[in-house]
Residue, then its C-alpha position, 0 to 999 in steps of 0.5 A: m500500500t504505497g499511495s499517499v494518504v490524506k484526511l479530508g480537509t476543510g478546503t476553501a470556503s463553501a458556497h453553501v448558504d444552507t449549511f445542513a450538509a456540512r453540519g451532517l458530515p462525520p467528524a474528521e476522525l471518523q472519515p476514511a483516508f483519501l488517496f489523490d496521488r494520481p495526476e488525473l485525480a488532482y482537482p482545483e479548489r473551486l469546482n462545479c462539476v457540471t461545467e466539466f460534464v457539459d459546459r466544457h464540451v460547448a466551450e471547446g467547440r463540441g456543443g453540436r455532438t449528441a449527448i442524449l437520445a431517447p425513444d420519445g424522439t429526444n436527440w439533445t446535443y451538448a449545447g441543447l442539454a446545456a440550455e435545458i440545464n440552465r433554464i431549469a437552474n434559473v427556475l430553481t433559483g428564481a421561482l422555486g427559491l433554491v439557495p446553495g446547499n438546499r436538497v432537492l428530491l428527484r423522482a422519475p424514470n430514466n429520461p432526459t428531463m431527469v438528467a437535465a434536472y439532476l445537473a441543474v440542481i448541482k449547477a445551482g449549488g444544490i444537493v440532488v437526492a434522486t429516488m427510485p420510481l418504485l419507492r412508496a410513500r413510507e420509504l420516501g418519507q424516511i428520505v425526506d425526513k432524514a435529508e430535510i427536503a423542502l422541494a421535489l421535482c417529480d415526473d407527472r406519472l409518479t406523483d401519487e406516492l410523493t403527494k402522500t409523503a408531502a401530506g404527512s411531512r413537516f419538511l416537504k413543502r412543494v412538489v413540482t411536476f415535470s410538466e410544471l417545470k417545463t412550463l416555467a423553464a420555457d420562459a427562463s433564460a438559457d444562460f446561467a453562471p454555475v455557482d462557485t462551489a468548492r470541490d468538497d461541497v456536497c452535491l449528491f445524497g445517495f440513499t442506501s438501505g441498511t440491514t435494519g431498514e433505516p435508510k443511510c444517506t451517503m454524501h458525495f462532493h463535486r470532486d467525487l463525481l469526477a473521480i469515479c470517471d477519472a479512476y474507473a472509467l478512464n483506466v478500466l472502461k476506457p470509453g471514447p467520444d464516439d461511444r454510445f452508452i445504454g443500460s438498465p440501472p435507475l439513475a437513483f442508483t449511483f451505478g446508473l448515474g455513473g454508467l449512463v450519465l457521468f462516464p459518457f459526459r466526461v468524454g463527450a460521448s452520448t447516452v441512450l435513456v430508456e424508461k423500460a429496460s428489462p431484458g426484453d426491452l433492452l435488446p430492442a433498444i440496443a438494436t434501434f440505437k446501436p450503443t457500444i457500451c452496456f451497463t446492467a446486472p448479471t441477471a439481465y445478461r443471463a436473461m438476454i442470452p436466449l433472446l440475442g438471435d431475435h435482435d441486432w446487438r452487434s454494435l456492443r463492444k463493452c458490457v459492464s456487469a455490477g450490482e451483484a456477484l457475476p457467476k462464472a457460468t454467466f460470464d462463460a455463457w455470455q462470451a460464448a454467445t457474443g464473443l464479448k467478455l463481461m467486465d465485472g466490478i464491485g462498487a458501493t453507494e458509499m464509494l459512489h461507484i466501482f472500485i475493483s474491476a479489470p480491463e478486458e485484457a486483464i479479466r480473470p473469469g470468476a474474479t471481480g478483478r483488481p483495485v481500480p487505479g487510484y484505489e487500494a484494497k485488502v482483506i482483513g480479519a475480525d480484528g482488522e488485521d491484514l489477512p494473507p492471500g487465500t484467506p477469506g475475510r472482510l473487504a477493506v478499500r480506500g481511494p479518492t472516494g469514501c464513506r461519509y454518512l449523514a449524521d449516522e452512528r453507522q459511520r463507525k462500523y463502515v470506516v475502520g482505521g481509515w479504510n472503508v469496510t464494505g460488508d463483503t467477504y472476499v479472498q485475494d489471490e497471489d496475483g492481487y485478484f479479488w474473489y467474491q465469497a458472500r455478503n457478511d451482513d443481513m442484506i439480501v442482494s437480489a437481481g442487483y437490488n439491495i433489500a433489507g430483510p427487517e424492512v420486509e419483516a416489518a411490512l409482513l407484520a402489519h398484515p392481520a394474519v401474521a404473528e411473526a416473520g423472519v426474512v432472509g436471502q435464499p440462493d437462486p440460480e436466476r436472481g442470485m438470491i430471492v427474498k424468503a420469508y418464514v411466517v408464523p401465522k396467527p392461531e385462527v388463520t388457515v394457511t392456504p396458497a391464496l394467503v401467500v398471494e395475499l401477503q405478497a400483494f400486501v408487501k408490494d403495497e407497503i414497500a417497493p414491489y421488488k422487495y416482496p418475498r418470492d417464497i413464503a414458508f409458514v412455520p410454527q415458530l422462529p429460531r430465537t436466542e434466550t433473549g428473544k433475538l431472531q437467529r437469522f443465521a439459522l433461517r439462512e441455513r434452512a433457506a439454503r437447504e431448501a434451495g438445494a432441495g428444489h423448493s420453487p418460489d411463490t408456493a406455500k409450505a406446510a407448517e412443520 
């Protein structure tokens, strides 16, 4: 470990008038060490990252290049995108009263207005809080309360849950639909001077679920958004200005933000934004728009293989896989079908994007890869000691990005001795490659989504038929894991297959639908300690046994 290490300094004066973010930063001694010893990671003290992603291309004569394409016919050049951003920024700081440091919630599928609004908030000195379209009012309310958000910009089709949130919130004062925003922006100036932010002013709050279901808010600076481009994208992905990006992850995931917006815009390339990006939707979009780089999860690549013969996918030259572990079988099958090597990678919302991966020429099938240039990684034991090659342990990483939770005691668990401890179990081999083993907490990673078991338990317990519930991940060949629920029914309840469907529908109404339990087993009791604590490890062991025995999802199991 030879990188030069610095602790986060105060930098130059913040541009933020609203100092909420600065007050919520962890104290310096609880923040990770940061590495900036590579020349591409040296950033000026005053920096508004939108000038680098968009305005620079216009200023340097590339304003006529395509920035965004979409199925609705949108074809924005960089100059056109810059004008859209500036109009929205003028609306934000004018009619909507935004001051630097204010948080703005965004709720929309992947579309051009979402991107323009996202970058406008940042250019105006605000802090973006992007949320997934599937979230329900209760989950949105947790985000609004944690980040103390007063303003939201929302796609007209997604207002229902956010309206419910606003009705019960003491913070959220105004929800502006995209149609209202466009009306206001039509009369706004297409010129806007970027707010003179510091490189270490916060510009993004990324929310991630903890194992308790209480959301954690990660805080990222202007320079962080550039650093993931100049570390991973520059050195591993290696895109060029003639590339065209496409993919499935929502922009509310930092995986999607990087892969579909920041990486292409950093090099003046273009992006294709599709609102529906299931495997069945993604392949026709690839055939239509001829992208060269694709970002999606291993589950999607597996699902697309039998469909490849029906679509022209041959414009693709690079395919990035992240969001969950990439099985070697999926790597092999994709390469056999397309001739392309899937570029695996591990990232985290806390780290903003991918920090272990490998360029195509250095891929070792089955391994995640090696530390991205600019990052260092190691495997540590229970007491934080370095472990030798071949020994499983906790993954620890540091680099130009790192974990800063907003006012959260869990910072002490994630950052240990200046290293970010991600919650993953890995083995490092003699050649420096890292091999994924498992998650070492209670998070369920299903088809690229992070799902907190206790949150699903809470939703199930709200149903009148449920006395107790325990939720864990069950191994699944298609999704990596599925959400498996063990339910103790109330004494008067008759267990039937119809009850399974009823409980699943109930959970979908309570929380984001993708979190619902795909398999429910009714049991007489749950394993608990003498103090009454649920023994999830016992449920995980049982779920693994049942998976091996061939139990199929979405069917009721008889009480034992």
